[in-house]
N, C-alpha and C positions, 0 to 999 in steps of 0.2 A: 313801475312802468305802466303805460296805458293798457287797459283791458284788450284782449285779443278779440277781434270781430270775426265771427265764423259765418255770418250770413251777409248777403248783399243787401243793399237798400231796397231793391225790388222784392226780395224775399221777406224782409222785415215788414214792408207795407202789406204784403199778402198775409203774413202772420197776424198782423193787427186786425185785418179785415175778417179772417177766419175766426179769430178769438172773439170778435164782436158778435159773430153769428152763432157762438156757443160751441164751436168745435173744440174738442179736448186737445191738450198739449201733445198727447200721443199721436192723435190723428194728424195734427198739423205737422208733426215731425215726419210722419210717413209721407205726407203730401210733398213736403219740401226736401225730403231725403236727408234729414239730419236727426240727431238723437233728441229724445224727449227732454233731457236735461238742458240742452242748448235752447230749446224753445222756452222752457220754464225760466231760464236765466234772462233771456231777452224780454220776455213778458214782464218780469220783475223790474228790469231796467226801464221799460216803457212806463210802468206804473209809477216808479220813483220820479221819473222825469215829467209826469203829468201828461203823457201822450196816449191818445185813444183814437180809434177809428170813428169817423172820418178825420183825417189830418187836414190841417189848413192848406189851402191851395198854394200859398207862397212859401211853404216849408220845403226847402230844397234838400237834396240828399246830403250835402255838406253840413247843413244846419242840423239835420236829423241825426247824422253820425256824431256830431259834436255833443248834442244833448244826451245821446245814449251812452257814448263811450269816452267822454271826457274823464281824465284821471281824477279820482276823488281827493287825492292828497295834493302835494305841491307839484308843480310842473317839473319835468325833467331838466336837470342842470340848474335848478334854483335851490338855494340853501335857505333854511329858516333862520340861521344865525349869521352874524357878521363873520366873514373869513379874513384872515390876514393876507398879506401879499406873499404868497408861497415862494415866488422867485427871490424876493429879498431875504426870506428866511433861509432858503438854500444857500445864499451867499453868506449869511451870518453864521450858519452851521460850520463853515470852514474855519472860523476863528478858533484859536486855541481855547480849550475849556468850555466851549459852548456846546450844549446838547439840547435835545428836544424838550427836556424838562425846563431848562432856563428860558427857552423861547416861548413855551406854553405859559409860564408864569408871567412873562412880560405881556403876552397877548391878553391874559385874563385881567391884568392890571388895567389895561385900556378898555377891554370889553368884559365886564364882570358877568354878563349874561351869555358869554360865548361858550364854545364847545368844551366838554370835559377833556381830560388829558388823553384818554384812550381814543376818543373820536378824533381829536386833534392829530394824534400820531397816525391814525388810519388815513386821514385826508392828506397829510404831508407825504406819506409813502405812496399814495395814489398819484400825487403830483410828481414825485421823484421817479416813479416807474415810467412816466411819460417822457422823461429826459432820455432814456435809453431802453431798448428792448431787452438788453442783457443785464446781468448783475452789475450794479455800479460799485466801484471802489471809492471809498471815502478817503480823501487825502487832506489831512489838516494843513493849515497854512504854514509854509516854511519847512515842510517835512521832506518832500522829495522833488527832484528834477529828473525827468526822463530824457535820455539822450540816445541818439541813433543816427545813422546815415540813411539818407533817402536812397532807394534802389535806382532811381533815375538820376541822370547826370545833366549838367549844363555844358554846352559847347563853347569853347574859347578858341579864337582864331589867332594864329601868329601873324602879326601885321606884315612882317617882312617876307616870310616864306609861304604864307597861306595855309600852313598845316593846321588842321583842326585837332584840338586836344580836349578830352573830356575832363571835367572837374566834378568832384564829389560835392554833395550838399549835406552839411551837418545840421541837424535839427535838435533843439532842446525845448522841452515843455515843462513848466512848473505844474505840480499836481493840483494845487488848490485853485489857482486862478486861470490856468491854461495859457498864461503869458508865454509867448513863443519867441525863440531866438533861432536864427538860421544864418549860415554863411557858406561860402564855397571854399573848398580846399582842394589842392591838387590830388592828394591821395588819402587813403585811410591809414597810413602808416603812423607809427607811434609819435613822431614829432608833430605831425599835423593834428592828430587826435588830441594830444595834450594841449597844444597851443589853442585849439578851438575851445577847450574847456576854460582856459585862462580868459579868453575874450568873452566867453559866455558869462562867467562870474562878473566880469567888469560891466557887461551890459545890464545884468540884473542889479548891480550895485550891492550885492550881498551874497551870502552862501546859505543854501538850505542844509538840512541835517543829513540827507542821503542823496547820492547820485545813483540812478538805476540805468546802467548801460545794457546793451545787448552783449552777447558773448563773442564779440569779434576779438581777434588775436591781439590787437593793440591795447585792449583794456583788460582782458581776462586770459591769463596764461594757460589755465586748465579749467574748462567748464565742468561743473559738477552740480547735481541736483541739490546737494546739501552743503558742500564745502568747496566752493570755487576758489581757485588760486589766482589772486590779482597780480597783474604785471607789476614788477617792482618799481619801475619808473612811474607808472600810473598811481601806485600806492604812495610814492613820495609826494606826488602832486596833491593827492587827497590829504595827506598829512599836513602839507603846507597850508591848506585852506581849512583844515579842521573838519573835513566832511567825510562821512562814511561812504563806502561803495557797496552796493547791494545788487549784483548782476541778476538779470531776469533768468528764470530757469530755462534750460534748453528746451526748445520746442513748446514754449508756453507764451505765445504772443500776447495773451491777455494780461500777463504780468506787467507789460509796458504798453497797455492799451492807449494811455494818454499820448505817448509819442507816436504810436501807430496812426492815431487819428490826426495828430499834429503834422505828421509827414504827409498824409493825404491832403490836408488843408493847405500846407505849404506848397505842395506840388501844384495845386490849383492856382494859388496866388503868385507863385514864383515861375514855375515852368510854363504854366498855361498862359499867363499874361505877358511873359517875357519871351515867348517862343519866336516872335518875329524880330527881336532885337539881336544884333551881332555884337559880341564882346571881343575886344582885342587884348584884354589883360584880366587877371584875377581881381585886380582892384576895381575895374569897371563893373565886373559882374557883382562884386560885393556891394558896390554903391547902389546898383539897381535892386539887389536883394534887400538892402536896408530900407529903401523906399517902400518895397513890397511889405516888409515887416511892419511898417507904420500902419499900412492898411489892414493887415492881419489883426494887429492888436487893437485897432480902433473899431473893428467890425463888431456890431451888436450881436450877441448870442441870442438866438431866437427865443428859447425858453426862459432864460434868466433876465433878458431885457437890459443887460449891461454889457460893456465891452470887456475884453481881456485886460486892457490897460486900467480901466476903472476898478475892476476887481483886484488887480495886482496892487494898485496904489492904496486902496482902502482896506484890504484884508491881509495881503501877504508881504508887502515890502517892509513893514515895520517889524516883522518877526524873523526876518532873515538875519543870520549872523553877520557881523561886520567883516569886511575884506581885510586881509593882512596889509601891512604897510607897503609891501612891494609885491609885484606879480611874481609868480613862480617862474624860475629860470629852468628851462628844460635840461635834464641830465639823463643820460642813458647808462644803464648798468651792463657791464660785461665782465666775464671772467678771463683774465689774461695770465699767461705764463711769463715769469720774470727770468730774463737771461742771466748769465753769470756776472755780467757787469751791472746788475740791478737796474736794468732798463726794460721797459716794455715797448713794443712797437704798435702804434695805432695809426692806420691810414698812411703808412710810409714815414711817420715821425717817431722818434724815440723819446720816451719820458722816463724820469727817475722818480720812484716813490718818495714822498716827502718825509716818511718815517715808518717805522715798523710798528706792528700791532703789539700792544702789551699783553694781550690775551692770546691763547692758542687758536683763535678763530681766524678772522680775515683782517688784513690791512686794507686801507682804502686810499685810493689816489684820485683826487678830484681835478679834472681837467675841464676846459670849456665844453659844455654840452656832453660830458662823458664822465661817468663814475665807474672806476675799475675796481673790482674786488680781487685782491691778491691773497692767495692762501698763505698761511704762515710757513707751511712746508716748502713752498716754492721760493720763499724769501731766504731760506737757509742755503 
C-alpha cells in the first residue's frame, strides 16, 4: 500500500525550509507538533526524491505529494505476472474431476512464467470470496438440484365468477450452473409436489444425483437432523428416476442456499415483473412464467460473466443422468382394511385385491393414482 502521509504539504514545505536553515529534526518536530521520527522519515524521502529548499515555483502540492509518497513497488491492483480469467476457472471448477491443481497446470502450460501453485490458489480464493460474503458451497456438475416453494403466491382469477385464487410457485435450481425452473401449482399437496418434479426433470432433460428439498410434509414424512423419513410416494418417484433425496436439515436454510437465492431471484423476475398482469387460468400463468424463465436463465451473472443457460449447456447438461423412457405416474400409498368380501373401499368405490402376498408382510393393490398396502393379517 502507499505510504501514509502524516504531514500536510504546507508543513512539508516548512520542514524543508527549516532543515535548510540547519534546524535539527527534534526542533522541527517540536515546531510542527509531530514526532522526530516523522520528520526524519520525511527528510529522507525528500532526499531520495532530490527535493531541497527552495522548491521550484511550479511544483504544486499534488506533484510534491506524488514525488514524496508514490509507492515504491507496483501500483495497487496491478499484478506482475499474467493472470488467468478467474471467472472462467470458477466455471471449469464445477466440472467433474477438475480441481485447482488441474487448472494451475493448464495455466502454467500457457504461461510458464506465471504464478506458483500456492499463490495461484490464494488469488483464486480471493476472487471466490468476492462472489459471496458467506462460506460458499461447492456443487459439482450434475450433483444436486434444490427444490422449494416460494413463500409468495401468484393470483389467478376465475373468469366466470371473478373469485381470486392463490397459486403456489415451485422453484428448482441446479447446484453447479444455477439453471432455474419454476412453475405455478394450485397447492403444495403430494400430487402437485410430485408432478412438479416430473415436469422439472423433463425441463432439465436429465436427472442429477440428488434432490435437496425442504422439510415440507409432501416430501418428508418425518423431519430429522440425522435420519429423515421420506414420504413413500415421493420415494417411489425418486426410485423411478434413480435420484437420491437428501432433505435440508430443519432450521438450516443455508443447506439449500441455492434455492433460497433462486426463490428471491424468481420472485423478482416472476412476481415483480408480472404483478400488473391478470391471469384467468393456471395454464396462462405458467406460460408467462415460462417466458420469465427464459429471461432468468439468459441473464448474465455479474461475477462469472456467463448466463445460467450457457453454464448449464457447457458444464452440467452432459453429466446429468438420462431420463427414463416414460414419466413417473403418480401413485399414492394408503393402508386399507379389507372387508370380509375381500374388497376395500376407496372414495366410495370398492376394489378387490389382485392377489395375496406370498410373504407374511403386505399385499399390494395398484389402482389408478393409488397404491394400497394391505396387511396379511387383514387378508385372512
